[in-house]
N, C-alpha and C positions, 0 to 999 in steps of 0.2 A: 405378567398379566395384571393389568390394573382394572379398576372398576370404571366402566364407561356406560352412560345411559343417555338417551335422547329424551328431552322433555320439551315438547313443543318445537320451537326452532333452535333451542339451546342444547348443546351437548355438555353434560356435566361429568366430572371425573370422580367424584366421591359422593357418598351418601349425605354428608353434611352439606355439600353444595346443592345436591338435589333438594334437600329440605328447605334450603334458602330460596331456591327457585319456586318451589311449590308454595311456600308462605308468601312470597312476593306476589305471585299470581293470585292467590286467595285474597290478599289484602286489596289488590286492584279491583277484583270482582266485588268484594264487600263494599268498597267505596262507591263503585258504580251503582250497586243496588241501593245504597243509602241515598245517593243523589236522586235516583228514580223514585224512591219512596217519598222523599221530600217534595219532588215535583208533583206526584200524584196526590199527596195530601193537600197541597196548595190548590191543585185543580179541583179537588173535591170541595174545598172551602169556597172557591170561586163559583162553582156550579150551584152550590147551596145558597150563596148570597144572591145570585142572579134569579134563581127560582123564588127565593123569599121576596125579593123586590117585586117580581112579576105577580106572585100570589097576592101580595098586599095591594098592588095597583088594580088587579082585576077583581078579586073577591073581597077586598077590604079586611082580610084576616090572613095570618100566616098559616100555611099548611104544615102538617107533621113531617112530610118528606124533606122539605128544605131545612127545617130545624134539625132533623136527624143527620142530614148531610153535613151541616155546619158543625155539629157536635162531634161527629166521627172524624171529620177533617181536622179539627183543632186538636183532638186527642192524638190522632195519628201524627200530626206535625210535632207536637210536644214530645212524644215518644221518640220520634226520629231524631230530633234535635238533641235529646238526652243521650241517645246512643252514639251520635257523632261526637258529642262533647266527651263522653266516657272513653271512646276509642282514641281521641286525640290526647287525652291525659295519659292513657296507658302507653302510647307511643313515645311520649317525651320522657 
């Protein structure tokens, strides 16, 4: 009697193989989350920039909300890029 377990669509024969499958799935999930995080940070920067331009054009002064969106978006983007770079260095 051997060890056999189903993980998703894959059937694995050993605990070591199971851990490889789980780590592989986790890595894919983390990469997808980092891509989404990067997309949302760029979207936040874009919305902040559009609002900033609109506020300056309409009221002749920048508002607090567009500036906060820009700052949060830039910080979020930098952190995400750092995490992606750190993960890439660990994998090599």
